[in-house]
C-alpha positions as CSV (number, residue, x, y, z in Angstrom):
1,M,28.8,-51.4,87.2
2,R,25.3,-50.5,86.2
3,H,23.2,-53.3,84.6
4,E,22.9,-51.2,81.4
5,D,26.7,-51.2,81.0
6,Q,26.7,-55.0,80.9
7,R,24.7,-55.2,77.7
8,P,26.7,-56.2,74.6
9,P,28.2,-53.2,72.9
10,A,26.1,-53.7,69.8
11,A,22.9,-53.7,71.9
12,V,23.9,-50.4,73.5
13,L,24.7,-48.9,70.1
14,F,21.6,-50.0,68.3
15,D,19.3,-49.3,71.3
16,A,20.5,-45.7,71.0
17,L,20.1,-45.5,67.2
18,G,16.7,-47.1,66.9
19,A,14.7,-45.9,63.9
20,D,17.5,-43.5,62.9
21,Y,19.5,-46.4,61.7
22,E,16.7,-47.5,59.3
23,K,16.4,-44.0,57.9
24,A,20.1,-43.8,57.3
25,F,20.6,-47.2,55.7
26,A,17.4,-48.9,54.6
27,H,17.4,-47.4,51.1
28,A,21.0,-48.2,50.3
29,P,21.0,-49.4,46.6
30,A,23.7,-52.1,47.1
31,H,21.7,-53.6,50.1
32,L,18.5,-53.7,48.1
33,S,20.4,-55.2,45.1
34,A,21.9,-58.0,47.4
35,L,18.4,-58.8,48.7
36,E,17.1,-59.1,45.1
37,W,20.0,-61.4,44.3
38,L,19.2,-63.6,47.2
39,I,15.4,-63.7,46.6
40,D,16.0,-64.6,43.0
41,R,17.8,-67.8,44.2
42,L,15.6,-68.9,47.0
43,P,13.2,-71.8,46.5
44,P,9.5,-71.1,47.1
45,A,8.5,-70.6,50.8
46,A,12.2,-70.6,51.8
47,R,13.3,-70.5,55.4
48,T,15.7,-67.6,56.0
49,L,17.8,-66.2,58.8
50,D,18.5,-62.5,59.2
51,V,21.5,-61.9,61.5
52,G,21.4,-58.5,63.1
53,S,17.9,-57.9,61.9
54,G,17.6,-54.3,63.1
55,T,14.2,-52.7,62.4
56,G,13.1,-55.4,60.1
57,R,13.4,-53.1,57.1
58,P,14.4,-53.6,54.4
59,T,15.7,-57.2,54.8
60,A,13.0,-59.1,56.7
61,A,10.2,-57.1,55.0
62,A,11.5,-57.9,51.5
63,L,11.8,-61.6,52.3
64,I,8.3,-61.8,53.7
65,A,6.9,-59.9,50.7
66,A,8.6,-62.5,48.5
67,G,6.7,-65.3,50.3
68,H,9.5,-66.6,52.6
69,S,9.7,-67.2,56.3
70,V,12.1,-65.1,58.4
71,L,13.9,-65.6,61.7
72,G,15.5,-62.3,62.7
73,V,18.0,-62.2,65.5
74,D,19.3,-59.0,67.1
75,V,20.9,-58.2,70.5
76,S,19.0,-54.9,70.7
77,P,15.6,-55.0,72.4
78,V,14.7,-51.6,70.9
79,M,15.4,-53.0,67.4
80,V,13.5,-56.3,68.1
81,E,10.5,-54.3,69.3
82,L,10.6,-52.1,66.2
83,A,11.0,-55.0,63.8
84,T,8.1,-57.0,65.5
85,R,5.9,-54.0,65.0
86,Q,7.0,-53.2,61.5
87,V,7.2,-56.8,60.1
88,P,4.7,-58.8,62.2
89,E,4.8,-61.7,59.8
90,A,8.4,-62.5,60.7
91,E,9.7,-64.0,63.9
92,F,12.3,-61.9,65.8
93,R,14.3,-63.0,68.8
94,R,16.4,-60.9,71.1
95,A,19.6,-63.0,71.3
96,D,23.3,-62.9,70.6
97,I,23.8,-64.9,67.4
98,R,27.1,-66.1,68.9
99,D,25.2,-68.0,71.6
100,L,22.1,-69.1,69.6
101,P,22.0,-72.8,68.6
102,L,21.7,-73.3,64.9
103,E,20.6,-76.6,63.4
104,A,22.7,-77.9,60.5
105,A,21.2,-77.5,57.0
106,S,18.2,-75.7,58.4
107,F,18.1,-72.5,56.3
108,D,17.8,-71.9,52.6
109,G,19.1,-68.3,52.8
110,V,21.0,-66.2,55.3
111,C,21.5,-62.4,55.5
112,V,24.4,-60.8,57.4
113,F,24.3,-57.1,56.8
114,F,26.9,-55.2,58.8
115,S,26.3,-57.3,61.9
116,L,29.9,-58.6,62.5
117,L,31.6,-55.3,63.3
118,Q,31.3,-55.5,67.1
119,M,32.8,-59.0,67.1
120,T,36.4,-60.0,67.3
121,R,38.0,-61.5,64.3
122,A,38.0,-64.9,65.9
123,E,34.3,-64.6,66.6
124,Q,33.5,-63.4,63.1
125,S,35.4,-66.4,61.7
126,A,33.6,-68.9,64.1
127,L,30.2,-67.4,63.3
128,M,30.7,-67.6,59.5
129,R,31.6,-71.3,59.9
130,R,28.4,-71.9,61.9
131,L,26.3,-70.0,59.4
132,A,27.7,-72.0,56.5
133,L,26.8,-75.2,58.4
134,A,23.3,-73.9,59.0
135,L,22.7,-73.4,55.3
136,R,21.3,-76.3,53.3
137,P,23.5,-77.5,50.4
138,D,23.2,-75.0,47.6
139,G,21.7,-72.5,50.0
140,H,22.8,-68.8,49.6
141,L,24.2,-66.2,51.9
142,V,24.5,-62.4,51.4
143,L,27.0,-60.6,53.6
144,A,28.0,-57.0,54.0
145,T,30.7,-55.3,56.0
146,V,32.9,-52.3,56.2
147,P,36.3,-53.6,55.0
148,A,39.1,-52.2,57.1
149,D,42.2,-53.5,58.7
150,V,41.2,-52.6,62.2
151,E,40.9,-54.4,65.6
152,D,39.0,-53.0,68.5
153,A,39.2,-49.4,67.1
154,E,37.3,-46.6,68.7
155,V,35.1,-44.8,66.1
156,A,32.1,-42.5,66.1
157,F,29.1,-43.9,64.2
158,M,26.1,-41.6,63.7
159,D,27.2,-39.6,66.8
160,Q,27.6,-42.8,68.9
161,P,30.9,-44.0,70.2
162,V,31.6,-47.7,69.3
163,R,34.5,-50.1,69.0
164,A,34.8,-51.9,65.7
165,T,36.8,-54.8,64.3
166,S,37.0,-55.8,60.7
167,F,39.3,-57.2,58.0
168,A,40.9,-55.7,54.9
169,E,38.8,-56.7,51.9
170,E,40.9,-59.6,50.6
171,D,41.3,-61.0,54.2
172,F,37.6,-60.8,54.7
173,V,36.9,-62.7,51.5
174,A,39.5,-65.3,52.5
175,M,37.8,-65.7,55.9
176,V,34.4,-66.3,54.3
177,R,35.9,-68.9,51.9
178,A,37.6,-70.6,54.8
179,A,34.2,-70.9,56.5
180,G,33.1,-73.2,53.6
181,L,31.3,-70.7,51.4
182,T,31.8,-70.1,47.7
183,V,32.0,-66.4,46.9
184,L,30.1,-66.1,43.6
185,S,30.5,-62.3,43.3
186,R,31.4,-59.2,45.3
187,R,30.6,-55.5,45.1
188,S,32.7,-52.7,46.7
189,I,31.0,-49.3,47.0
190,T,31.2,-46.1,49.0
191,F,27.9,-45.2,50.7
192,A,26.9,-42.0,52.4
193,P,24.3,-42.8,55.1
194,D,21.3,-40.4,55.4
195,H,22.3,-38.9,58.7
196,P,24.0,-35.5,59.5
197,A,26.7,-37.1,61.6
198,A,27.5,-39.9,59.2
199,E,30.5,-39.9,56.9
200,P,30.7,-41.8,53.6
201,E,32.1,-45.3,54.3
202,P,33.3,-48.2,52.2
203,H,30.9,-51.1,51.9
204,L,31.7,-54.6,50.7
205,F,28.9,-57.0,49.7
206,L,29.5,-60.7,49.1
207,H,27.1,-63.0,47.3
208,C,27.8,-66.6,48.5
209,R,26.7,-70.2,48.1
210,H,27.1,-73.2,50.3
211,D,28.1,-76.1,48.1
212,G,27.4,-78.7,50.8
213,A,31.0,-79.6,51.8
214,G,30.9,-81.2,55.3
215,H,27.4,-82.6,55.1
């Protein structure tokens, strides 16, 4: 097996997509609205975590512009290089969030935009529990996924083959609540990415708070 084939599937996908992903998704109104919702609730100079930080835009760029610090984590070296160049004020690490140590109560805000879909359901559930614990009491988390009752399904995404796993909407909400997060509001939309090979897709955005249980 070639070394490249040993990269995590998400790294292979997003290395290939690079800046095209930003062009297709960065101006999504629901994404920008979720960011505004989070920024409105963060304390001054908040410490934030961007899981699956991509090119750094719009998420890390918006948080930096609002005066907050950002740790962005992504498995794709191409994405980390782009983000470091585009949002130099933030810190970006090439790492798998499933393996990255996270200190308890260390972040005021967490963003998880479409970064769970290449994980198993068990991994998604375990990661959400860890992210909830990494939030300070009364910290906030915004989360987006493609809600669908699929496990390890082969799909084409922007002309790239990928295997995806998700939950139906109510099961996803239940998983997030079981992780210790209060879902304050949700938004379901259909979004058409700006890419010739992309199809309109359902998006689910959750706006959550950690109420401090377990600390």
